Each structure stands twice: as C-alpha cells, then as structure tokens.
C-alpha positions, 0 to 999 in steps of 0.5 A: 485527471481533468474531471472535477471532484469533490474531495473531503480531506480528514486530518487530526488538525485543520490547516489553521491555528485558532485563537479566541480573544474577547469572543472573536477568532484569530484564524491564521494558516499553520505550517507543517508537511501535511499542510504543505502537501495538501495545500495545492488541492485545497486551494485548487479551483479544479476540485471542490475540496473541503478539509475536516479536522479539529479546530482547537476549540472546545465548548458548544457555543464557541465551536458553533461560532467557529464552524460558521466562520470557517465554512466559507473557507471550506474548513469543517471543525470536528466537535470533541470535548477536552477530556476525550481529545486529551485521551485520544491525542496525548493518551493513545495516539502519542503515548502508544501508537507513536512510540510503538510505530517508531520502534520505542516500545519502552516509551509506550504507556497504554491505558484502556480508557485512552483507547476508548477515547481514541474510538470516540474521537475517531467516531466523531471525525467519521460522523462529521465527514458523513454529515458533509459528504455527498454521493460520489465524494472522495474521502481522503483520511490522513495519519495514525491518529485516525486509523479507525476512520476508514472502516467507520466510514465504510460501515455506514456508507459502503459505496464511498470512495475512501483512501488513507495515507500513513505519514509515520513509519509502519513497523515490522509485524513483530513490533506491530503485533505487540500493540494493544488493539492491533486487530482493530487498527488493521481492520480500520485501515482496510476500510479504505480502497487505497492505503498509502505509505512513504516507502516500500518497506512500510508497505511490506510491513503492513501487508505482513501484519495483515497476513499474519494477524488477519490471515488475509490473502495477498497478491503483490500489492492487493489485499483481499478484505471481505468482498473488496480488494484493498490496494497498498502503495508507496508514495513519498511526500514531496516539499513545497518547492514553489513557496521555498523558491519564492522565499529564496527570491525574496531573500536574494533581493535583500541587502546584506544588512537585512539578511537574517542571521547575520551573526552566523558568520562561521566558516562552516555551519552545520544545521539541524531542524527538528521537532523536539522528539525522542525519535529525532536523535538530537542527543546523539547528534550533539554527541557526534558533533562533540566527537567531531570537534575532539577528533578534529581540533582544527575546526574548533572556532570554525565550525558551528552547529545550529540546532533548532528544536520546535516545541512539541507535545509539552504536556507529555512528561517524556518530552520535558525530560528530553528537553532537559537532556538536550539542554544539558548536552548543549551546555556541556559542549559549549563549556568544553569547546567555547571561547570568547567570540565562539559558541560551537552550538547555537541552540534555539528552542522555538518556532520560526517562520518559513522565511527564517527557516529558509534563511537558515537552510541557505546559511548552512553548508551541511544539513544534519538529518539524523533521526533514530526513526522517521516516516519520511523527513522533509527537512532534508528535502527542504534544505535541498530545495533552498540551495539554489546555488546547487552546493551543500551536503546532506548527512542523512540517517539510513533509518529515515524514510527519505533515505530511499530517495536520496542516494546522493546524501551521506548515509549514516547510522544515527545510533553510531556517534563515531559514524556520524562524526566521520561523516561530518569530517567527510562533508567538511572536506569534500571537494566542491565538484563532488558537493555540487554533483551530489546536490544537483542530483538531489535537486533534480529529483526533489524539484521533479517530485514536489508536494503537488506531484505527490498529491496528484500521483496519489489521486491518479492512482486512487482514480485508476483503482476506482475506474478500473475495478469491476463492481462486485459480481452478481449472481447469474440469474435466468435473465442473464442466461437469456442475454447471453444466449442472444450473444451466443447466437449472434457471435461469429465465434465463441471462446470458452476458458474453463478452470478445472478444480472447483469449477468443472470438478468439485473440491476434494482432499487430495489431487488424485481424487479429482475426477471430472464428472462424466456429463461435463466431459461429454459436453466438452466433447460435443462442443467440438461439433460446433465450428464456432466454439473454441474451448480451453481448459486453463488449469493449474494441474500438470500435463499428465492429469490433463492428458488422462481426463481431457486428452482426447477432447477437441479443445486446447489444454493449458496447464500449470497456470499458463506454462505449457499448452497443447493445442487442439488436434496436436500431441506435442506440448509447447512451453510458453515461458523460460524455466531456467530461473525456476530450475535453479531455485527449485531445490531451496523451495522444495527444502522449505516445503519439506520442512512444512510437511514435517511439522504440519501433519496432513500436508503434502507436496505436489511436484509439477514440471514448472511448479511446486504446490504445497497442499494442507487441506487435510491438516488441522486448519488453524495451525496449518494456516498460521504456518502457511502465512510464515512460509509465504513470508519466507518465500517472498523474501527468498524469491524477491530477486528472482522471476518466481513468486509465491501464490497462496490458494485454497489451502495451498501455497504454490511457487511458479514463475511470476509471468505464468498466470492464466490471464496471460494464457487467455490473452495469448489464445485470443491473440493467436485467433485474432479475437474481434470483440465486435464479432466474437464473444468469450467468457471465463469461469473459475473459482480461485484467486488464480482465475482472477487473472482471466477475469481481468482480460478485456473486462468489458468484453469478458463474460466472467463468472466466479464459482463460489461467493461474489468476486470483485473482478468477475461480472457474475457468480454461481454457487458451485460446479453443478451450476457450471455444468448447467450453464455448459448444458445450456450453451450446448442446447442453444448451439444445437437448437440453432443448428436445427433451426429451433429456439433454445429450451427452457432452463431446468434445475440442475442435477448432480452429475456422476463423475467418471469412475467413482460417484463419491469422488470429489476434485482437488484444489486447483493449485 
C-alpha cells in the first residue's frame, strides 16, 4: 500500500515511560511486544500515525503539561483519574478478563464497581480518539483492556474505519460464556471492521461465541452484525528482527572480557524469560528442571537454568503469592543440587535492557518457553532471531499460540513435569546436525515474518476489506429505474439472474407450499420473445421443483445453489461439480439432522440430490435457534476436512459442497456467453445470504438488488417479492416499447399477484 494514511493507534499504555521530577517529565521509550510490533508504522514517514494511550500521569495540571510535551512526538495521553484506572486495569482487565481468557477461572475476582470503571475508562479512550480523529482516519484498537472501544467509536462515528487486535488468547465459548458482561464485550469487538487474533484457534473460539451468545450468522471468516460484515482473521505477531540483529552485531564486536554474563560459563545453559505471571508455568518449569537433574545426575555441575522474571502487577495479591512460591522452589532446588562453585538455578527478579536480554539468548543453548497458556509468546521467536549461529533448541509449550508456527521446536505439555524433563534431556543430547537443521527452519520463518511484515499484512487486509466491500445498499427508487432503463436500451444483451424463494415467490412455512405467482411466471415466459434477454433462475430448490414450475420457460435453470444446470431449450441436466465427498458424508449429516428433528418439534428435513436442508420455520423460535447454533458448530467440526460446508439460512441449516455457490454459477454463465461489460448488462436479485455470492460477481458491473432490508453486498434493495414483480414488469414493458418504437411507460404502484393454483399460498425459504 503506497497511499498515505492517517492512522490512530489506541492501546492501554503509550510506548513510553514517564517520570515526573520537580515539575519536569523524564520521557523514555518503553519495551514490549506491542511496542516493537507497532514501532515501524509509528515512526514510518509514509504514514501519519498517532498513538493514543494512558501516559501514567494523574491530575489535571500535570496531565495538561504532559499532553503539550508529547504532541510533537504524535503521542496523545488519555485522561483517567487514579481510582477509575485502578478499577479498570487491575480490577476488571487483570483480575477478571486476563485469568478467564487464560483458562484460570479460579483466579477471577469480579466486582460490579470495577466493571463500571472499565466502561468509564474505555469511554475515555474512545472520547480522546474522537477528539483527535479526522474524516478518513484509520483507528486501530489494541488488546483486551479496550474491548468496548470499537463499538463506542462506531456509535459516535458510524463511518470510521475501525479495527481491533487481540493480543491474548480468546477462550472457548464454554469458558467465555461464564464471564460477567460477556455480551457487552462481544458487541464491543463487533464494532470493528476487522478483528485480528494470533491463531486460527482463537478465531474459531470468537466466532463460536458470537454464534452461541449473540445468534450471529457466519460464513467462513465473516460475521453479519446488523447491516455490516465483520471480518475475523489470524495474524501471528512477529518480533523486531532488525533491532535484535543490530544488538547481535554490537555484541560480536565486544572483546570477550566486555561480554555480558561472563559468569555463565557452564557447559549447558537453559534459559527462561517471563513476566512473573501465573500463566507462564514458572513453578512447573522449575520442578521439571529439578526432575531432569534427579534423573540425569551426570548434568549436576554442568547444567544451569537461568530464570529471568520481570516484575508484573505487583499490586495484585496473587502475583505476590506466586513470587513467594517461585523463590521457595529456587531455594529448595539450589539447596538440593548446589555445591561450591555450582548454582543450578540463577534466579533474576528484575527488568533487563534489550542488549542484556539478547546476550542471555546467545549464552543459552536451550530456551524453555513453557507457559500454561499464552496468546502467542515472543520469547521463543526472539531466542531464534538472536541465534545468528543457527544453533540451539527451543522447548515450547503446546499451549502457547506460537506453537502453531514453530513446528521445529520440541513441543511439550507444560502441566506434565515428566514430559518437560524428558524434552530437556532430548535437547541436551541432540546431535548438532539436527539442532542446526531445526534452528535454520525456525530462523527462516521468523526472519521472513517479522513485526514489520505482521503490521503490513494486517493493514493490507484491513485496506482490502475497506476498498472491496460494497457500501450498504440503498432503496431502489424510481430515478434508479430510469437509469437502469437507459442501460437496458443501450445494451447488446441483458443477463438476468433471479433467486426464487423470497424473491419471486413469497416466504412460506413448508417447501411444498411454494408456488410462483402466475403473473411472474408469465413475465418470465414473455422474456423469451426478446433476443437480447438471457434469464436464469438460480435457486437452492431441487430439480423436480424447477421442472414443475419453470420447466417449460425459455430460460436456464440452476438448482441446489449451482450444483446442477439445465440450459434453455435442453432437457438433460448437467452436474457442475464432483459429488463424491458429499455422498460419503451424507449418512452422518443425515443422522445429526434426524436427531435435531427428534428434539425440535416443527422441524423437518428436505433431501435433495446433492444437499440436505433442515427447516425449522414452524418450530418454537428461541429454542430452535439455540439448537441450530449447536448443530452448526457440530457440523463445522465434522466437515472441517471435507469439501462440504454448512450454510445457515433463514430458519434453515444446509449442508452442500463448499464450491457450490450461486456466484460460481453466475460466473460460469457469463463466461459461457462471453459477457462483455462494455456492451452487455446483468443484474442479480435475491433475498438470502446464499444470494450474496451473486452480488459479489463483477460488483462494478452488477446491478445487484437485495429483497428485504439493506445488504452490504448489494447496490440496491426492495422490500419484497411484490416489488420484484414490479421491476420485472417494468423491464418487460421497456423492452416491448423499444420493439414497438415507443417510450417506456410510467411506473405504477404494484398489486399483489395471484399465485398459480392457490391465492393464499406463500413460498418456502430458499434453502
């Protein structure tokens, strides 16, 4: 992306540390994964980037002075009083959200007043951003402390470009649903256009929570929220390889006596670097190291563990208890295995500079990264980046987000002390060739996907959403009819793609009641008189239905969402996709549908050749919806490695081949007929999420119309099938008048059309 953007970053803290002494401020850059990840765009001249966050200063007068001082650096502090900040940060963010999201519900301590402080603080961040924001700005919100901010921004400024990145795990829906104020947190995040996580597991958990708790409709990685589509994606954070490499070069030029940590001269050095937090698995790691020495006494006197614990959240009592436990274990193990000249565990409770941390990485042959749960963990990546010698071993918890990217590391269960001790032995005895091969694989990936690439990948995905997503559709008014009439007259050919149920035929309780209105059928028949007109029925209905009601019309029939097609004037059906995978999985899908029908009265199954559809329009709404959400989750898990997928619709759940969608069918027809956008026109009309695939085909040339409420993918919308019939009538009269050399007639108010056979019948959902 080369176009200059104005980006507002919002995070809990600014990327600085501020100390006030004698009325002046000492402002220094701070460290951390988020700071390193975003430093590139904040300091990039190609973009005008401002950073909004708390500056650590309280009180009106010092805050005002700090804001003036930070403005030249494009830093904007957020005003929050001390009491509110403590309740928001320590009380809610770190005593409720943090433990719950890391699967430690027993550590959660919820108090309503802290939730109130959380709302107030999030409001302060949003208000500050809106003070700074200008039209066209990009606002990027970061992390769990600010989960309400996206929606707060959206409410005040609906047209803002907003994204959010979540830097800690997102738990399974079973864990998340136990959280107080869970719905408010979900809705807060859904205020964004793009929501980023570190792994696909977290994406799946978030989508599952949105489905189960809010009843949202989801297709792949998009969530329908009101009249917007929210994109969800995985973007694993990288490390600042450039600065790490610069420190490595500096260390390489130091004489041996000047190298840091000369006292660490043991033959085997293992290293753990963590914030002192109960999620990091430090006690379990210490116990595993003790177990390693007991089972392998030859390493006593040779192997040392350096454990650096960075002080964290010292005001929270549980963190003080953890520190005491860690220090007791260190004392016990040093007492058990230590001897003159040998201290098995070097415990360091302090913060270090980047230079010292990189020096520790280079001193160690083995990195112990064994959190009990971690959103990503950058220590393992920094260790790899610092090993320019392409040697060393990473022992990595399978419950760290980074485990999905680092297959060459030795994976361990951090709760299993024996497993970790065995991994330590394997790492210590690994052949040099294997060590180096593993490290080369890790380094290649870490260096290619550093913090800068992470940031650009996220911004590019965000830009793509913004640039390709259609504006919310507007109601099709008479003046738009006039514009379209002119296009019809000038066009060499006109391609019309029509959904059936809910579009041509009104919605009904059961499929067998769906009978197209007589007037609409007659209009479709008369379209065959116009040589330039190419009409296509694109429906989810089976072939038998289409043959019954549209079989003798001069048009193409495309059934089961693009699986089968019968061309105009033909009698044989052609299959557009391979159905082998569907046939082999159909039995298990049918079993799940049967179970649903058994427990949800009023539901029934519609069986097609290549699709199975569960209808529950006649069931009790709330109960049926809740059961449908559970069924959808089960089907997603079942179909994950097949070519099939589950498609929720209007009171329906359908399973069909993933590649079968109406958009593919539209594209195929246009290709077969050599569609030329300079000479031909086409339009698509539908009412369901399945019809959105049609709207997305050639959006700049597609006169797309959604039936019902506004839709983000369609250019226009009309209220119901009666208006669709009016539009078809208008098209017919325009083409007929052109043939007769007359002008198009005025548009009249529509009248409901009588259906064929039963005046009171209404159509079924287009599953």
